[in-house]
N, C-alpha and C positions, 0 to 999 in steps of 0.2 A: 404547232410547229412541225412535229413529227409527221403528221398526215400530209402536210404540204411537201415535205421532203420526199415522202414515199411516192408521191405522184410525179416527182420529177426525175430526170435521168441521173441526178446526182446521188440518188439512193443506192444504186448498185454497189459502188465501193463501200458505202456505209454499211449496207446490209451485211456484208462479209465481216466487217469490223464489229458489228453488233453482237455477233456470235461470241466474240472474245471480250465483250465489255467488262467482264469481271477479271479479266487477265490481259489487260492492255499493256503493250510494251512499246517503246519508241519506234521500234522496227515495224510493228504491225500498224501503228498509226501513220507512220511515214509512207508506207506502201499503200494504205487506202487513200490517204490524202493526195498522193500523187496521181491517183486515178480521178480525182475530183476535178473536173474541168472549170476551175475559176482562176482568173488571173491572180498572181501573188499579192497584189495590192487589195484584193477582196478576201483573201484567206492567209493569215499568218501562220503557215504550216510549222515553222520552227518553234513558234510559241506554243503549239499544240502538242508537241511530242510527249509531254508529261502530264497532259490534261486528262481529266476524267471524261467519261462518256457524255454527260450532259453538256459540258462545255464544248465538246467537239461538235455535237449536234447543233448547239446554238450558234457556233462560229460559222459552220457551213451554211446554215439557214440565213444568217445575217449577210453573209457574203453573197449569196444567191439573190437576196432581196436587193441589195445595193447594185448588183449587176443588172437586174431587171429594171431598176429605177433609172439607170443610165442609158438603157437601150431605147 
C-alpha cells in the first residue's frame, strides 16, 4: 500500500506528514489532507483529524483506489 502511494502524486503531501507521524496534530493532518487531490466523498478528511498515521495512509490509499475504479 505504501509503495503504491509513494509512486503516486498523492504522496507529496503525505511525505511531509510522515515526518511528523509521531507528533500528529489535527492542524498538521488537515493541512496535509487539504493538499491531497481526492474528492471529499473518497476521503473523509474530518474523520481523520485525530487518526494515527496507519489509518491516514489506509484512507488515502482506499480513496485513491476508489477514484481509479470510477474512472
